[in-house]
BAGU-70407 format. One record per residue (C-alpha): x, z, y; chain; residue number from 1. Coordinates in nm, 2 decimals, padded with zeros to 4 digits. Each point is the difference from the previous one (the first is absolute). Layout:
# residues N
<pt east="X" up="Z" north="Y" ch="A" i="NUM"/>
...
# end
This chain:
# residues 261
<pt east="-01.51" up="-01.54" north="00.73" ch="A" i="1"/>
<pt east="-00.10" up="00.11" north="-00.35" ch="A" i="2"/>
<pt east="-00.02" up="-00.27" north="-00.26" ch="A" i="3"/>
<pt east="-00.35" up="-00.15" north="-00.05" ch="A" i="4"/>
<pt east="-00.22" up="00.24" north="-00.19" ch="A" i="5"/>
<pt east="00.22" up="00.30" north="00.06" ch="A" i="6"/>
<pt east="-00.09" up="00.28" north="00.23" ch="A" i="7"/>
<pt east="00.26" up="00.12" north="00.25" ch="A" i="8"/>
<pt east="00.17" up="00.32" north="-00.06" ch="A" i="9"/>
<pt east="00.14" up="00.25" north="00.25" ch="A" i="10"/>
<pt east="00.32" up="00.19" north="-00.06" ch="A" i="11"/>
<pt east="00.16" up="00.30" north="00.17" ch="A" i="12"/>
<pt east="00.39" up="-00.04" north="-00.01" ch="A" i="13"/>
<pt east="00.21" up="00.31" north="00.06" ch="A" i="14"/>
<pt east="00.33" up="-00.13" north="00.15" ch="A" i="15"/>
<pt east="00.24" up="00.30" north="-00.01" ch="A" i="16"/>
<pt east="00.28" up="-00.16" north="00.22" ch="A" i="17"/>
<pt east="-00.02" up="-00.26" north="00.28" ch="A" i="18"/>
<pt east="00.25" up="-00.22" north="-00.17" ch="A" i="19"/>
<pt east="-00.15" up="-00.01" north="-00.36" ch="A" i="20"/>
<pt east="-00.33" up="-00.22" north="00.00" ch="A" i="21"/>
<pt east="-00.19" up="-00.13" north="-00.30" ch="A" i="22"/>
<pt east="00.18" up="-00.34" north="00.03" ch="A" i="23"/>
<pt east="-00.06" up="-00.24" north="-00.27" ch="A" i="24"/>
<pt east="-00.30" up="00.19" north="-00.14" ch="A" i="25"/>
<pt east="-00.17" up="-00.01" north="00.35" ch="A" i="26"/>
<pt east="00.03" up="-00.37" north="00.00" ch="A" i="27"/>
<pt east="-00.14" up="-00.03" north="-00.36" ch="A" i="28"/>
<pt east="-00.29" up="00.24" north="00.09" ch="A" i="29"/>
<pt east="-00.09" up="-00.20" north="00.30" ch="A" i="30"/>
<pt east="-00.02" up="-00.31" north="-00.23" ch="A" i="31"/>
<pt east="-00.23" up="00.20" north="-00.22" ch="A" i="32"/>
<pt east="-00.24" up="00.06" north="00.30" ch="A" i="33"/>
<pt east="00.10" up="00.37" north="00.05" ch="A" i="34"/>
<pt east="-00.01" up="00.16" north="00.35" ch="A" i="35"/>
<pt east="00.21" up="00.30" north="00.06" ch="A" i="36"/>
<pt east="00.07" up="00.26" north="00.25" ch="A" i="37"/>
<pt east="00.37" up="00.12" north="00.02" ch="A" i="38"/>
<pt east="00.03" up="00.37" north="00.11" ch="A" i="39"/>
<pt east="00.30" up="00.23" north="00.04" ch="A" i="40"/>
<pt east="-00.03" up="00.35" north="-00.14" ch="A" i="41"/>
<pt east="00.18" up="00.14" north="00.31" ch="A" i="42"/>
<pt east="-00.36" up="00.08" north="00.12" ch="A" i="43"/>
<pt east="-00.33" up="00.05" north="-00.17" ch="A" i="44"/>
<pt east="-00.11" up="-00.28" north="-00.24" ch="A" i="45"/>
<pt east="-00.35" up="-00.14" north="-00.01" ch="A" i="46"/>
<pt east="-00.24" up="00.11" north="-00.27" ch="A" i="47"/>
<pt east="00.06" up="-00.21" north="-00.32" ch="A" i="48"/>
<pt east="-00.37" up="-00.02" north="-00.06" ch="A" i="49"/>
<pt east="-00.01" up="-00.28" north="00.26" ch="A" i="50"/>
<pt east="00.22" up="-00.23" north="-00.24" ch="A" i="51"/>
<pt east="-00.01" up="-00.16" north="-00.33" ch="A" i="52"/>
<pt east="00.35" up="00.10" north="-00.10" ch="A" i="53"/>
<pt east="00.32" up="00.18" north="00.11" ch="A" i="54"/>
<pt east="00.36" up="-00.11" north="00.01" ch="A" i="55"/>
<pt east="00.28" up="00.25" north="00.08" ch="A" i="56"/>
<pt east="00.34" up="-00.15" north="00.08" ch="A" i="57"/>
<pt east="00.37" up="00.11" north="-00.01" ch="A" i="58"/>
<pt east="00.16" up="00.22" north="00.24" ch="A" i="59"/>
<pt east="00.33" up="00.19" north="00.08" ch="A" i="60"/>
<pt east="-00.17" up="00.34" north="-00.08" ch="A" i="61"/>
<pt east="00.04" up="00.16" north="-00.33" ch="A" i="62"/>
<pt east="-00.31" up="00.08" north="-00.20" ch="A" i="63"/>
<pt east="00.08" up="00.37" north="00.01" ch="A" i="64"/>
<pt east="00.03" up="00.02" north="00.38" ch="A" i="65"/>
<pt east="-00.21" up="00.25" north="00.17" ch="A" i="66"/>
<pt east="-00.09" up="-00.25" north="00.27" ch="A" i="67"/>
<pt east="-00.34" up="-00.05" north="00.16" ch="A" i="68"/>
<pt east="00.02" up="-00.38" north="-00.05" ch="A" i="69"/>
<pt east="00.08" up="00.04" north="-00.37" ch="A" i="70"/>
<pt east="-00.29" up="00.24" north="-00.04" ch="A" i="71"/>
<pt east="-00.23" up="-00.24" north="00.17" ch="A" i="72"/>
<pt east="00.10" up="-00.30" north="-00.22" ch="A" i="73"/>
<pt east="-00.05" up="00.23" north="-00.31" ch="A" i="74"/>
<pt east="-00.34" up="00.11" north="00.14" ch="A" i="75"/>
<pt east="-00.11" up="-00.36" north="00.04" ch="A" i="76"/>
<pt east="00.09" up="-00.07" north="-00.37" ch="A" i="77"/>
<pt east="-00.19" up="00.31" north="-00.11" ch="A" i="78"/>
<pt east="-00.31" up="-00.12" north="00.19" ch="A" i="79"/>
<pt east="00.02" up="-00.34" north="-00.13" ch="A" i="80"/>
<pt east="00.03" up="00.12" north="-00.36" ch="A" i="81"/>
<pt east="-00.29" up="00.23" north="00.06" ch="A" i="82"/>
<pt east="-00.22" up="-00.30" north="00.09" ch="A" i="83"/>
<pt east="00.13" up="-00.20" north="-00.30" ch="A" i="84"/>
<pt east="00.15" up="-00.26" north="00.24" ch="A" i="85"/>
<pt east="00.30" up="-00.21" north="-00.12" ch="A" i="86"/>
<pt east="00.34" up="00.13" north="00.13" ch="A" i="87"/>
<pt east="00.34" up="-00.17" north="00.00" ch="A" i="88"/>
<pt east="00.29" up="00.20" north="00.08" ch="A" i="89"/>
<pt east="00.36" up="-00.14" north="00.06" ch="A" i="90"/>
<pt east="00.31" up="00.21" north="00.00" ch="A" i="91"/>
<pt east="-00.08" up="00.30" north="00.19" ch="A" i="92"/>
<pt east="-00.37" up="-00.09" north="-00.04" ch="A" i="93"/>
<pt east="00.04" up="-00.03" north="-00.37" ch="A" i="94"/>
<pt east="00.17" up="00.34" north="-00.01" ch="A" i="95"/>
<pt east="-00.28" up="00.16" north="00.19" ch="A" i="96"/>
<pt east="-00.25" up="-00.15" north="-00.22" ch="A" i="97"/>
<pt east="00.17" up="00.12" north="-00.31" ch="A" i="98"/>
<pt east="00.01" up="00.36" north="00.14" ch="A" i="99"/>
<pt east="-00.37" up="-00.01" north="00.09" ch="A" i="100"/>
<pt east="-00.09" up="-00.09" north="-00.36" ch="A" i="101"/>
<pt east="00.21" up="00.25" north="-00.17" ch="A" i="102"/>
<pt east="00.34" up="-00.17" north="-00.03" ch="A" i="103"/>
<pt east="00.32" up="00.13" north="00.15" ch="A" i="104"/>
<pt east="00.28" up="-00.14" north="00.23" ch="A" i="105"/>
<pt east="00.38" up="00.05" north="-00.04" ch="A" i="106"/>
<pt east="00.32" up="-00.10" north="00.16" ch="A" i="107"/>
<pt east="00.14" up="-00.29" north="-00.21" ch="A" i="108"/>
<pt east="00.30" up="-00.22" north="00.00" ch="A" i="109"/>
<pt east="-00.02" up="-00.22" north="00.32" ch="A" i="110"/>
<pt east="-00.12" up="-00.36" north="-00.03" ch="A" i="111"/>
<pt east="00.07" up="-00.22" north="00.31" ch="A" i="112"/>
<pt east="-00.03" up="-00.37" north="00.02" ch="A" i="113"/>
<pt east="-00.10" up="-00.23" north="-00.29" ch="A" i="114"/>
<pt east="00.00" up="00.13" north="-00.36" ch="A" i="115"/>
<pt east="-00.18" up="-00.11" north="-00.33" ch="A" i="116"/>
<pt east="-00.31" up="00.15" north="-00.13" ch="A" i="117"/>
<pt east="-00.19" up="-00.07" north="-00.32" ch="A" i="118"/>
<pt east="-00.37" up="-00.04" north="-00.06" ch="A" i="119"/>
<pt east="-00.15" up="00.19" north="-00.29" ch="A" i="120"/>
<pt east="-00.25" up="-00.14" north="-00.24" ch="A" i="121"/>
<pt east="-00.28" up="00.18" north="00.19" ch="A" i="122"/>
<pt east="00.08" up="-00.21" north="00.31" ch="A" i="123"/>
<pt east="-00.13" up="-00.32" north="-00.18" ch="A" i="124"/>
<pt east="-00.35" up="00.14" north="00.03" ch="A" i="125"/>
<pt east="00.03" up="00.17" north="00.34" ch="A" i="126"/>
<pt east="-00.21" up="-00.14" north="00.28" ch="A" i="127"/>
<pt east="00.29" up="00.01" north="00.24" ch="A" i="128"/>
<pt east="00.30" up="-00.09" north="-00.22" ch="A" i="129"/>
<pt east="-00.12" up="-00.22" north="-00.27" ch="A" i="130"/>
<pt east="00.19" up="-00.29" north="00.15" ch="A" i="131"/>
<pt east="00.32" up="00.19" north="00.04" ch="A" i="132"/>
<pt east="00.31" up="-00.14" north="-00.19" ch="A" i="133"/>
<pt east="00.12" up="00.22" north="-00.29" ch="A" i="134"/>
<pt east="00.33" up="00.06" north="00.20" ch="A" i="135"/>
<pt east="00.06" up="-00.07" north="00.36" ch="A" i="136"/>
<pt east="00.19" up="00.12" north="00.30" ch="A" i="137"/>
<pt east="-00.17" up="00.17" north="00.29" ch="A" i="138"/>
<pt east="00.09" up="00.21" north="00.31" ch="A" i="139"/>
<pt east="00.05" up="00.37" north="-00.02" ch="A" i="140"/>
<pt east="00.07" up="00.27" north="00.26" ch="A" i="141"/>
<pt east="-00.04" up="00.35" north="-00.13" ch="A" i="142"/>
<pt east="00.18" up="00.32" north="-00.10" ch="A" i="143"/>
<pt east="-00.32" up="00.17" north="-00.13" ch="A" i="144"/>
<pt east="-00.22" up="-00.11" north="-00.28" ch="A" i="145"/>
<pt east="-00.31" up="00.11" north="-00.18" ch="A" i="146"/>
<pt east="-00.09" up="00.12" north="-00.35" ch="A" i="147"/>
<pt east="-00.35" up="-00.15" north="-00.06" ch="A" i="148"/>
<pt east="-00.28" up="00.25" north="-00.07" ch="A" i="149"/>
<pt east="-00.14" up="00.04" north="-00.35" ch="A" i="150"/>
<pt east="-00.20" up="-00.30" north="-00.11" ch="A" i="151"/>
<pt east="00.16" up="-00.26" north="00.23" ch="A" i="152"/>
<pt east="00.10" up="-00.34" north="-00.13" ch="A" i="153"/>
<pt east="00.35" up="-00.10" north="00.08" ch="A" i="154"/>
<pt east="00.02" up="-00.35" north="00.12" ch="A" i="155"/>
<pt east="00.36" up="-00.06" north="00.11" ch="A" i="156"/>
<pt east="00.32" up="00.20" north="-00.05" ch="A" i="157"/>
<pt east="00.38" up="-00.02" north="-00.01" ch="A" i="158"/>
<pt east="00.28" up="00.24" north="-00.10" ch="A" i="159"/>
<pt east="-00.05" up="00.20" north="00.33" ch="A" i="160"/>
<pt east="-00.37" up="00.08" north="-00.01" ch="A" i="161"/>
<pt east="-00.35" up="-00.12" north="-00.05" ch="A" i="162"/>
<pt east="-00.05" up="-00.27" north="00.25" ch="A" i="163"/>
<pt east="-00.38" up="-00.04" north="-00.02" ch="A" i="164"/>
<pt east="-00.30" up="00.15" north="-00.17" ch="A" i="165"/>
<pt east="-00.38" up="-00.01" north="-00.01" ch="A" i="166"/>
<pt east="-00.17" up="00.33" north="00.02" ch="A" i="167"/>
<pt east="-00.36" up="-00.03" north="-00.12" ch="A" i="168"/>
<pt east="-00.18" up="-00.33" north="00.08" ch="A" i="169"/>
<pt east="00.05" up="-00.02" north="00.38" ch="A" i="170"/>
<pt east="00.34" up="00.15" north="00.10" ch="A" i="171"/>
<pt east="00.34" up="-00.15" north="-00.01" ch="A" i="172"/>
<pt east="00.34" up="00.16" north="00.09" ch="A" i="173"/>
<pt east="00.30" up="-00.22" north="00.06" ch="A" i="174"/>
<pt east="00.35" up="00.13" north="00.05" ch="A" i="175"/>
<pt east="00.16" up="-00.35" north="00.05" ch="A" i="176"/>
<pt east="-00.10" up="-00.21" north="00.29" ch="A" i="177"/>
<pt east="-00.19" up="-00.32" north="-00.06" ch="A" i="178"/>
<pt east="-00.09" up="-00.04" north="00.37" ch="A" i="179"/>
<pt east="00.32" up="-00.09" north="00.21" ch="A" i="180"/>
<pt east="00.01" up="-00.34" north="00.15" ch="A" i="181"/>
<pt east="00.32" up="-00.22" north="00.04" ch="A" i="182"/>
<pt east="-00.01" up="00.07" north="00.37" ch="A" i="183"/>
<pt east="-00.03" up="00.37" north="-00.05" ch="A" i="184"/>
<pt east="00.30" up="00.02" north="-00.24" ch="A" i="185"/>
<pt east="00.21" up="-00.23" north="00.23" ch="A" i="186"/>
<pt east="-00.09" up="00.24" north="00.29" ch="A" i="187"/>
<pt east="00.12" up="00.29" north="-00.22" ch="A" i="188"/>
<pt east="00.33" up="-00.18" north="-00.07" ch="A" i="189"/>
<pt east="00.06" up="-00.05" north="00.37" ch="A" i="190"/>
<pt east="-00.07" up="00.37" north="00.05" ch="A" i="191"/>
<pt east="00.25" up="00.09" north="-00.27" ch="A" i="192"/>
<pt east="00.26" up="-00.22" north="00.21" ch="A" i="193"/>
<pt east="-00.09" up="00.21" north="00.31" ch="A" i="194"/>
<pt east="-00.29" up="-00.18" north="00.17" ch="A" i="195"/>
<pt east="-00.27" up="00.26" north="-00.03" ch="A" i="196"/>
<pt east="-00.26" up="-00.13" north="00.24" ch="A" i="197"/>
<pt east="-00.22" up="-00.15" north="-00.28" ch="A" i="198"/>
<pt east="00.00" up="00.30" north="-00.24" ch="A" i="199"/>
<pt east="00.01" up="00.37" north="00.03" ch="A" i="200"/>
<pt east="00.37" up="00.10" north="00.05" ch="A" i="201"/>
<pt east="-00.04" up="00.27" north="-00.27" ch="A" i="202"/>
<pt east="-00.12" up="-00.27" north="-00.24" ch="A" i="203"/>
<pt east="00.31" up="-00.21" north="00.07" ch="A" i="204"/>
<pt east="00.23" up="00.31" north="-00.01" ch="A" i="205"/>
<pt east="-00.15" up="00.09" north="-00.35" ch="A" i="206"/>
<pt east="00.11" up="-00.34" north="-00.14" ch="A" i="207"/>
<pt east="00.33" up="00.00" north="00.19" ch="A" i="208"/>
<pt east="00.09" up="00.34" north="-00.11" ch="A" i="209"/>
<pt east="-00.05" up="-00.10" north="-00.36" ch="A" i="210"/>
<pt east="00.24" up="-00.29" north="00.04" ch="A" i="211"/>
<pt east="-00.27" up="-00.27" north="-00.05" ch="A" i="212"/>
<pt east="00.14" up="-00.35" north="00.08" ch="A" i="213"/>
<pt east="-00.23" up="-00.17" north="00.26" ch="A" i="214"/>
<pt east="00.11" up="-00.35" north="-00.13" ch="A" i="215"/>
<pt east="-00.11" up="00.10" north="-00.34" ch="A" i="216"/>
<pt east="-00.34" up="00.11" north="00.13" ch="A" i="217"/>
<pt east="-00.04" up="-00.34" north="00.16" ch="A" i="218"/>
<pt east="00.09" up="-00.19" north="-00.32" ch="A" i="219"/>
<pt east="-00.21" up="00.22" north="-00.22" ch="A" i="220"/>
<pt east="-00.32" up="-00.02" north="00.20" ch="A" i="221"/>
<pt east="00.01" up="-00.38" north="-00.01" ch="A" i="222"/>
<pt east="00.07" up="-00.01" north="-00.38" ch="A" i="223"/>
<pt east="-00.28" up="00.25" north="-00.05" ch="A" i="224"/>
<pt east="-00.24" up="-00.19" north="00.23" ch="A" i="225"/>
<pt east="-00.21" up="-00.20" north="-00.26" ch="A" i="226"/>
<pt east="-00.06" up="00.30" north="-00.22" ch="A" i="227"/>
<pt east="-00.07" up="00.23" north="00.30" ch="A" i="228"/>
<pt east="-00.27" up="-00.23" north="00.12" ch="A" i="229"/>
<pt east="-00.15" up="-00.03" north="-00.34" ch="A" i="230"/>
<pt east="-00.01" up="00.38" north="-00.03" ch="A" i="231"/>
<pt east="-00.16" up="00.04" north="00.36" ch="A" i="232"/>
<pt east="-00.27" up="-00.25" north="-00.08" ch="A" i="233"/>
<pt east="-00.08" up="00.17" north="-00.33" ch="A" i="234"/>
<pt east="00.00" up="00.34" north="00.15" ch="A" i="235"/>
<pt east="-00.23" up="-00.10" north="00.29" ch="A" i="236"/>
<pt east="-00.23" up="-00.19" north="-00.22" ch="A" i="237"/>
<pt east="-00.04" up="00.29" north="-00.25" ch="A" i="238"/>
<pt east="-00.03" up="00.26" north="00.26" ch="A" i="239"/>
<pt east="-00.26" up="-00.20" north="00.20" ch="A" i="240"/>
<pt east="-00.20" up="-00.05" north="-00.32" ch="A" i="241"/>
<pt east="00.01" up="00.37" north="-00.07" ch="A" i="242"/>
<pt east="-00.12" up="00.07" north="00.35" ch="A" i="243"/>
<pt east="-00.29" up="-00.26" north="-00.03" ch="A" i="244"/>
<pt east="-00.10" up="00.17" north="-00.32" ch="A" i="245"/>
<pt east="-00.02" up="00.33" north="00.17" ch="A" i="246"/>
<pt east="-00.19" up="-00.15" north="00.30" ch="A" i="247"/>
<pt east="-00.25" up="-00.15" north="-00.23" ch="A" i="248"/>
<pt east="-00.06" up="00.34" north="-00.17" ch="A" i="249"/>
<pt east="-00.10" up="00.16" north="00.34" ch="A" i="250"/>
<pt east="-00.37" up="00.00" north="00.09" ch="A" i="251"/>
<pt east="-00.05" up="-00.04" north="00.28" ch="A" i="252"/>
<pt east="00.33" up="-00.11" north="00.15" ch="A" i="253"/>
<pt east="00.15" up="00.21" north="00.28" ch="A" i="254"/>
<pt east="-00.09" up="-00.13" north="00.35" ch="A" i="255"/>
<pt east="00.32" up="00.11" north="00.20" ch="A" i="256"/>
<pt east="00.11" up="-00.25" north="00.25" ch="A" i="257"/>
<pt east="00.33" up="00.14" north="00.10" ch="A" i="258"/>
<pt east="00.24" up="-00.26" north="00.15" ch="A" i="259"/>
<pt east="00.24" up="-00.17" north="-00.23" ch="A" i="260"/>
<pt east="00.35" up="-00.13" north="00.09" ch="A" i="261"/>
# end
């Protein structure tokens, strides 16, 4: 339920892979009173007009793949931006968001597991990242990155690439991953060891082939837990606030009654 005095918001979440959910951010958004429908782009996506915001998640696909699912996810972003709805893109989702707004994507040095990022001065005033520490360790899983479009505000970075930026007033692209839970990373560690019933075997093979130590994953996720939870709460609170502001600006509110999960 939404907090007293706050209207409920409805979000479309595009989950590109079965094993890569919204995780901590889903839990934090639920606490903010958000309802969301999770859909896979392997088939047609619903119209974004029925929702107050859009979140596009990570995936094994590359942003330049000529794949129908990638095209559908990108089209959803384009539609949301055309309606001035808030958009949050994570990893693949962030890369596609940057592309749509005039940025570029490129193959970068791979980052897998937990690595440090640094918040810029601009992050202190950002609705989603104002509570982020100046330096912190977070999860990464990418071999592609994005160059932000002109006018974007860089919020997080490290020596590999831009890790988060805000584009305009309502769009955020993340390269790093603020969403994985302890249980998800532990399942990934088991996958790296050979038990792949909990994660996509390709995901586990990606980490195993890079020589990632599953024991280190399990230790790192617990060390990063407090900061990760703080980040997820801040991202959810800020994004929900932006969605409510968009909702309030619409007159009248859309009347779609599509079922939510």
